[in-house]
ROLUMMI-799601 format. One line per field, with one value per residue (C-alpha): residue number from 1; x, y, z. Coordinates in pm, 1 decimal, always signed. Example, Ala and Ser with C-alpha at 12.3 -4.5 7.8 and 13.67 -1.06 7.14 Angstrom:
2
n: c(1|2)
u: c(+1230.0|+1367.0)
v: c(-450.0|-106.0)
w: c(+780.0|+714.0)
This chain:
396
n: c(1|2|3|4|5|6|7|8|9|10|11|12|13|14|15|16|17|18|19|20|21|22|23|24|25|26|27|28|29|30|31|32|33|34|35|36|37|38|39|40|41|42|43|44|45|46|47|48|49|50|51|52|53|54|55|56|57|58|59|60|61|62|63|64|65|66|67|68|69|70|71|72|73|74|75|76|77|78|79|80|81|82|83|84|85|86|87|88|89|90|91|92|93|94|95|96|97|98|99|100|101|102|103|104|105|106|107|108|109|110|111|112|113|114|115|116|117|118|119|120|121|122|123|124|125|126|127|128|129|130|131|132|133|134|135|136|137|138|139|140|141|142|143|144|145|146|147|148|149|150|151|152|153|154|155|156|157|158|159|160|161|162|163|164|165|166|167|168|169|170|171|172|173|174|175|176|177|178|179|180|181|182|183|184|185|186|187|188|189|190|191|192|193|194|195|196|197|198|199|200|201|202|203|204|205|206|207|208|209|210|211|212|213|214|215|216|217|218|219|220|221|222|223|224|225|226|227|228|229|230|231|232|233|234|235|236|237|238|239|240|241|242|243|244|245|246|247|248|249|250|251|252|253|254|255|256|257|258|259|260|261|262|263|264|265|266|267|268|269|270|271|272|273|274|275|276|277|278|279|280|281|282|283|284|285|286|287|288|289|290|291|292|293|294|295|296|297|298|299|300|301|302|303|304|305|306|307|308|309|310|311|312|313|314|315|316|317|318|319|320|321|322|323|324|325|326|327|328|329|330|331|332|333|334|335|336|337|338|339|340|341|342|343|344|345|346|347|348|349|350|351|352|353|354|355|356|357|358|359|360|361|362|363|364|365|366|367|368|369|370|371|372|373|374|375|376|377|378|379|380|381|382|383|384|385|386|387|388|389|390|391|392|393|394|395|396)
u: c(+0.0|+98.4|+127.0|+142.7|+170.6|-120.0|-161.3|+100.0|+36.2|+363.8|+318.8|+549.5|+513.5|+548.8|+405.2|+739.6|+821.9|+496.4|+539.8|+867.7|+755.5|+857.2|+1060.5|+1425.2|+1702.3|+2019.8|+2236.4|+2614.1|+2887.2|+3245.3|+3501.0|+3760.9|+3790.7|+3901.1|+4254.7|+4417.6|+4489.5|+4118.5|+4047.3|+4326.4|+4203.3|+3854.5|+3952.2|+4190.1|+3909.9|+3669.7|+3939.5|+3907.3|+4257.8|+4171.6|+4501.6|+4340.1|+4225.3|+4554.7|+4855.6|+4974.9|+5199.7|+4926.2|+4660.0|+4871.5|+4865.7|+4485.9|+4222.7|+4197.9|+4567.7|+4585.9|+4408.9|+4029.7|+3767.3|+3544.1|+3173.5|+3126.4|+3337.3|+3054.8|+2901.0|+3222.4|+3196.0|+2886.3|+2819.5|+2611.0|+2632.7|+2264.8|+2145.1|+2037.8|+1763.8|+1620.4|+1637.9|+1418.1|+1213.2|+1215.2|+1087.2|+1119.9|+1309.5|+1435.8|+1752.8|+1846.0|+2016.3|+2045.0|+1798.8|+1909.9|+2000.3|+1914.3|+2169.3|+2157.1|+2491.9|+2535.8|+2866.0|+3107.6|+3377.4|+3506.8|+3875.5|+4126.7|+4049.7|+3672.1|+3427.8|+3066.5|+2766.2|+2440.1|+2069.9|+1872.6|+1505.1|+1301.0|+1073.4|+853.9|+812.9|+612.2|+560.6|+572.0|+575.5|+916.5|+1050.8|+1341.1|+1154.2|+778.0|+644.9|+936.0|+972.5|+1121.7|+1212.6|+1333.1|+1576.3|+1707.9|+2050.2|+2159.4|+2534.0|+2691.0|+3055.4|+3220.6|+3142.7|+2773.9|+2797.6|+2546.3|+2735.4|+2475.2|+2144.3|+2103.2|+1780.4|+1859.8|+1627.4|+1671.2|+1518.8|+1401.3|+1283.7|+1225.3|+1535.4|+1359.4|+1136.9|+1437.8|+1618.9|+1313.7|+1278.2|+1650.3|+1676.8|+2048.7|+2100.9|+2465.8|+2448.3|+2372.0|+2628.8|+2950.5|+3213.5|+3344.9|+3704.2|+3866.6|+4126.3|+4439.2|+4325.9|+3992.9|+4174.8|+4399.4|+4088.5|+3944.9|+4273.6|+4306.4|+3955.7|+4031.7|+4351.2|+4178.3|+3921.6|+4189.3|+4362.5|+4036.4|+4046.4|+4333.4|+4402.7|+4048.7|+3949.6|+3580.3|+3368.7|+3179.4|+2802.8|+2765.5|+2985.9|+2797.4|+2509.7|+2220.1|+2323.9|+2692.8|+2841.3|+3079.5|+3388.4|+3319.1|+3459.1|+3515.2|+3552.2|+3659.8|+3678.8|+3519.4|+3646.9|+3630.7|+3950.1|+3800.5|+3483.6|+3692.9|+3891.3|+3566.1|+3438.8|+3754.5|+3748.3|+3434.4|+3575.8|+3309.6|+3459.8|+3796.2|+3809.9|+3721.6|+3627.6|+3274.1|+3062.9|+2698.7|+2559.8|+2206.0|+2126.1|+2080.8|+1724.0|+1639.8|+1533.3|+1675.8|+1520.2|+1814.3|+2034.3|+1794.6|+1717.2|+1611.5|+1508.3|+1825.8|+1964.0|+2172.4|+2490.7|+2426.0|+2380.7|+2640.6|+2725.9|+2765.7|+2873.0|+3134.7|+3276.1|+3389.5|+3675.7|+3674.9|+3625.9|+3577.2|+3230.0|+3120.4|+3348.2|+3113.1|+3348.2|+3382.1|+3045.9|+2724.3|+2469.3|+2735.7|+2950.8|+2770.2|+2948.0|+3268.0|+3132.4|+2958.9|+2788.5|+2634.2|+2536.2|+2354.6|+2166.3|+2019.4|+1926.8|+2223.9|+2393.2|+2751.8|+2985.4|+2847.2|+2931.3|+2807.2|+2534.5|+2736.0|+3023.4|+2801.4|+2678.9|+3037.0|+3140.9|+2856.0|+2929.9|+3304.4|+3241.5|+3030.7|+3262.2|+3568.7|+3403.9|+3282.7|+3638.1|+3769.3|+3518.1|+3218.8|+2990.5|+2710.9|+2420.7|+2170.7|+2169.2|+1926.5|+2008.7|+1835.2|+2027.0|+1887.4|+2111.6|+2448.1|+2788.0|+2876.7|+3215.4|+3374.7|+3179.2|+3309.6|+3103.2|+3086.7|+2975.2|+2826.8|+2684.1|+2497.1|+2385.7|+2005.8|+1910.0|+2041.2|+1865.6|+1943.6|+1797.1|+1803.7|+1672.1|+2038.4|+2069.7|+2289.2|+2273.9|+2314.5|+2332.8|+2153.7|+2363.1|+2204.7|+2425.6|+2388.7|+2606.1|+2605.7|+2783.9|+2984.9|+2659.0|+2467.7|+2266.0|+2183.4|+2290.9|+2239.8|+2056.0|+2098.3|+2084.6|+2294.3|+2240.1|+2582.8|+2705.0|+2963.9|+3144.3|+2954.4)
v: c(+0.0|+364.3|+593.3|+968.3|+1221.0|+1452.7|+1742.7|+1602.0|+1511.7|+1321.4|+950.4|+681.9|+324.3|+123.2|-205.1|-386.8|-255.1|-342.9|-719.7|-714.9|-528.1|-717.2|-978.9|-1081.6|-956.3|-1162.1|-991.0|-1003.9|-1083.9|-966.6|-1243.4|-1155.6|-1055.3|-698.7|-608.4|-315.3|-144.5|-150.4|+28.9|+279.2|+345.6|+411.9|+665.7|+834.7|+880.7|+1001.0|+1235.5|+1081.1|+1082.1|+902.5|+718.2|+395.0|+337.1|+391.9|+431.4|+83.4|+203.4|+417.1|+147.9|-114.9|+99.8|+131.6|-92.8|-281.7|-369.3|-291.1|-136.1|-143.9|-15.3|+283.0|+204.5|+388.5|+123.2|-131.7|+11.3|-63.8|-432.7|-471.3|-463.8|-157.4|+17.7|-46.5|+72.6|-253.6|-360.8|-7.7|-11.5|-301.0|-325.0|-122.3|+236.3|+340.9|+664.6|+685.2|+747.8|+722.0|+919.8|+835.5|+998.3|+883.7|+595.9|+447.6|+227.4|-4.1|-133.3|-433.1|-387.3|-592.1|-391.6|-484.8|-581.7|-684.0|-1040.8|-1006.5|-1083.4|-969.8|-1151.5|-978.4|-1053.9|-799.7|-712.5|-459.7|-301.8|-84.0|+274.2|+594.1|+862.2|+1235.8|+1548.8|+1719.0|+2042.9|+1845.3|+1600.4|+1609.4|+1266.5|+1101.0|+751.8|+711.2|+340.9|+157.4|-133.8|-330.5|-494.3|-706.1|-761.4|-1059.9|-1157.8|-1493.0|-1612.2|-1530.9|-1230.6|-956.9|-641.7|-393.9|-336.1|-62.1|+78.0|+287.6|+522.3|+554.4|+848.6|+729.9|+993.2|+1060.6|+1196.9|+1419.5|+1575.3|+1658.2|+1810.1|+2016.6|+2157.0|+2239.8|+2255.4|+2176.8|+2345.5|+2363.8|+2741.8|+2758.3|+2492.4|+2657.8|+2517.2|+2775.0|+2885.6|+2916.0|+3183.5|+3089.3|+3283.9|+3097.7|+2765.2|+2863.8|+2913.2|+2577.6|+2400.2|+2559.6|+2447.7|+2098.6|+2077.8|+2217.5|+1938.0|+1672.8|+1790.9|+1814.8|+1446.6|+1270.2|+1065.4|+927.4|+1043.6|+972.8|+1227.6|+1078.0|+1059.0|+1254.1|+1536.9|+1588.8|+1837.7|+1902.8|+2193.2|+2099.4|+2169.6|+1932.9|+2083.5|+2192.4|+1978.1|+2068.2|+1836.5|+1966.6|+2145.4|+1860.7|+1785.2|+1521.0|+1381.2|+1348.3|+1192.8|+937.8|+853.2|+798.0|+569.1|+358.5|+326.2|+112.7|-236.5|-326.5|-77.0|-251.8|-488.5|-848.3|-804.9|-946.5|-1220.2|-1279.6|-1509.2|-1554.3|-1929.3|-2077.6|-2042.1|-1763.3|-1428.6|-1136.5|-800.4|-598.8|-733.8|-653.3|-336.6|-57.0|+179.4|+388.3|+553.5|+324.4|+521.9|+493.8|+116.8|-155.4|-385.0|-713.5|-910.6|-655.0|-633.6|-996.0|-880.7|-502.7|-450.8|-76.1|-157.8|-255.6|-69.6|+212.6|+495.3|+485.5|+319.8|+250.9|+454.6|+616.5|+749.0|+1084.6|+1161.8|+1244.2|+1302.9|+1640.9|+1563.9|+1246.1|+1431.3|+1690.2|+1413.3|+1292.3|+1637.8|+1694.3|+1971.3|+1884.1|+1646.3|+1561.0|+1353.7|+1027.8|+991.7|+710.3|+955.6|+1214.6|+942.8|+840.4|+1199.6|+1217.7|+885.2|+953.5|+1301.1|+1170.8|+873.1|+1099.8|+1310.1|+997.1|+860.0|+507.0|+413.7|+560.7|+375.2|+469.2|+227.0|+391.0|+670.4|+821.5|+1067.5|+1252.4|+1368.4|+1706.2|+1760.9|+1634.9|+1783.8|+1938.1|+1994.1|+2306.7|+2300.5|+2244.1|+2069.1|+2207.1|+1960.5|+2078.0|+1875.5|+1937.4|+1716.3|+1738.9|+1469.3|+1234.2|+901.1|+729.7|+393.6|+339.9|+42.8|-60.4|-127.6|+166.8|+546.6|+724.6|+1082.3|+1195.9|+1407.7|+1611.4|+1681.4|+1920.0|+1940.2|+2264.8|+2417.8|+2739.2|+2912.3|+2771.7|+2516.9|+2210.9|+1891.4|+1645.1|+1638.0|+1346.6|+1216.1|+954.8|+772.0|+736.1|+534.8|+709.3|+574.7|+627.4)
w: c(+0.0|-21.6|+275.9|+310.5|+589.2|+664.5|+418.0|+179.7|-182.6|-207.1|-150.5|-17.6|-133.0|+190.6|+59.1|+63.8|+410.8|+588.3|+556.2|+753.8|+1065.3|+1380.1|+1193.8|+1246.3|+1018.9|+971.0|+711.4|+778.1|+1030.7|+1073.2|+1026.3|+1285.4|+1648.7|+1707.7|+1806.3|+1982.1|+1650.2|+1562.6|+1889.9|+1834.2|+1479.4|+1617.0|+1882.0|+1637.5|+1384.6|+1655.0|+1792.5|+2138.5|+2292.1|+2616.3|+2679.7|+2808.1|+2449.9|+2264.8|+2498.0|+2597.7|+2879.4|+3033.8|+2985.3|+3164.6|+3478.7|+3466.0|+3623.6|+3291.8|+3272.1|+2901.3|+2604.5|+2637.3|+2394.5|+2469.7|+2493.5|+2163.0|+1986.4|+2013.5|+1697.5|+1503.3|+1598.4|+1380.8|+1009.4|+934.2|+1275.4|+1342.8|+1003.9|+844.9|+1085.8|+1043.5|+661.4|+558.0|+241.6|-78.4|-86.7|-452.7|-508.3|-152.3|+41.4|+408.7|+683.3|+1053.0|+1291.0|+1635.5|+1865.0|+2200.0|+2374.5|+2673.7|+2801.6|+3030.4|+3210.0|+2996.9|+2816.5|+2471.2|+2475.0|+2207.9|+2105.9|+2142.7|+1866.7|+1882.9|+1742.1|+1658.8|+1666.6|+1463.3|+1430.6|+1231.7|+1492.0|+1269.9|+1155.0|+1167.6|+903.1|+965.2|+752.6|+759.9|+620.5|+476.8|+253.1|+310.2|+411.1|+588.8|+735.4|+1082.2|+1091.3|+1400.4|+1411.6|+1709.6|+1743.5|+2040.5|+2080.5|+2259.9|+2274.4|+2197.6|+2551.5|+2518.5|+2751.4|+2676.4|+2575.6|+2452.1|+2278.6|+2021.7|+1882.1|+1575.9|+1392.3|+1017.2|+831.8|+490.9|+245.0|-124.8|-295.7|-545.8|-282.8|-64.7|-363.2|-455.2|-104.0|-85.8|+293.0|+264.8|-69.6|-168.8|-205.3|+166.9|+256.1|+135.9|+376.6|+620.7|+577.3|+918.1|+992.5|+1182.4|+1489.1|+1484.5|+1453.7|+1744.4|+1960.7|+1850.9|+1921.7|+2265.7|+2360.9|+2232.4|+2441.5|+2751.4|+2725.4|+2678.7|+2994.6|+3192.5|+3293.4|+3122.0|+3435.2|+3435.3|+3785.0|+3850.3|+4037.2|+4331.9|+4313.9|+4638.7|+4510.7|+4185.8|+4187.1|+3953.5|+3734.7|+3723.0|+3381.1|+3204.2|+3036.3|+2678.7|+2398.5|+2033.4|+1733.0|+1393.1|+1163.7|+972.1|+624.0|+354.6|+509.4|+858.5|+716.3|+523.9|+839.0|+1028.3|+752.5|+754.5|+1133.9|+1100.7|+1066.1|+809.5|+563.6|+541.2|+245.2|+319.3|+686.3|+670.8|+521.0|+447.7|+715.2|+587.4|+577.2|+233.4|+114.2|+359.6|+214.9|+409.4|+313.9|+448.7|+167.7|-112.4|-311.3|-74.1|-354.9|-352.4|-667.8|-887.3|-818.2|-443.7|-437.7|-375.5|-664.2|-476.6|-782.5|-886.5|-532.5|-561.0|-784.1|-719.9|-345.8|-388.8|-520.3|-171.4|+68.1|+169.9|+72.2|-306.3|-371.4|-190.1|+6.1|+225.1|-58.2|-49.5|+274.5|+85.4|-266.3|-286.5|-618.7|-481.2|-163.8|-373.6|-554.7|-223.8|-97.2|+133.7|-64.0|+22.5|+202.3|+543.9|+850.1|+995.5|+1255.8|+1414.0|+1464.8|+1632.7|+1867.4|+1940.4|+2019.0|+2268.7|+2439.7|+2455.4|+2596.6|+2883.7|+2947.7|+2968.1|+3239.1|+3424.5|+3441.3|+3477.4|+3748.7|+3568.0|+3328.7|+3088.1|+3137.6|+2905.0|+2648.5|+2401.6|+2125.3|+1844.1|+1538.2|+1428.2|+1124.7|+1001.9|+1070.7|+734.9|+575.5|+720.3|+1046.2|+1395.5|+1660.7|+2013.9|+2281.0|+2609.3|+2896.8|+3219.2|+3507.5|+3510.3|+3760.6|+4030.5|+4081.0|+4412.4|+4310.6|+3936.7|+3735.2|+3703.6|+4076.4|+4173.8|+4186.5|+3853.4|+3736.7|+3423.1|+3188.8|+2912.4|+2612.0|+2321.2|+2009.8|+1814.2|+1516.8|+1515.8|+1411.9|+1709.0|+1510.2|+1721.2|+1546.5|+1834.0|+2165.5|+2404.2|+2758.8|+2934.3|+3263.6|+3422.3|+3717.7|+3936.1|+4241.8|+4568.9)
């Protein structure tokens, strides 16, 4: 059947999507366990210089006794970083961007040598009228992560925004004429770099604030990421282990139809060529070809209504999780988080990250006191690109 938002004459064909609501998605699996270099590559790309994640000498003196992954790294242990269970069924003439995530963590860190296994499910969708593209699908997908020992690591609920390409182009919300990348002066860059270094030094030793000492209204130190560029976007892409040639395999049982692998209705030049990738791996690596290639290719970005090179939702989520975890220190832990992506980080922008303690919960559902931290990410112009909350355990 077709579906449309109220007061819109533009229709979405959801007939191929409706039959998969609530059903499991299998899709793909990474071949290999992660190693310390994978973790280092991740924090380098996310510009997260917490030494427990890259400095072997420092990490050996920590409670972990060696390199350990940040909680944000969980998404890099999966094929598709939560996208595939939220992008099920064909919507002709469509494209996709990330709209937000909700994470539940279960207390087990990811270490070098771990391999994660996923169970995925398409939860369903809603349709709303948006300024960006008219009738827009907000699709939800669930991924449960367990390690090689069967330990529960995390659950992710991702929201994919699926929209009609031509309608987004016609509306021109992110028109390229409005998205000319900012040119930063040296004095401006000096200010950005000073703020970045101040944040790095704010808790490099990983000291955790005590629950009793934290007050509602406390501000977290400001963090800055950027300026963003095609180079930084490419580094972020390559930090996802799935985007290294030959790192994953299809694991759909023979004879089973998996809708996440099939045609989603994307433009031909934004679709993987799975046959060609067997001899030319660029055809399926997510950077040169495929739905994500618009992140570094401005012409492709314009064709899907984005108007220029733009960043990854998974990166914005990582910046947020790493920001809160850095403040919480080595004895802190994020048990639950929820984020909404308001717009991408575009080429030329910087992202400012600010947090505030908005609540203290003496007895949480996780069995210990937690503080609730609200986080906002904004551009140099004050545009909000992400809003989020995290429930964080602190020593008490």
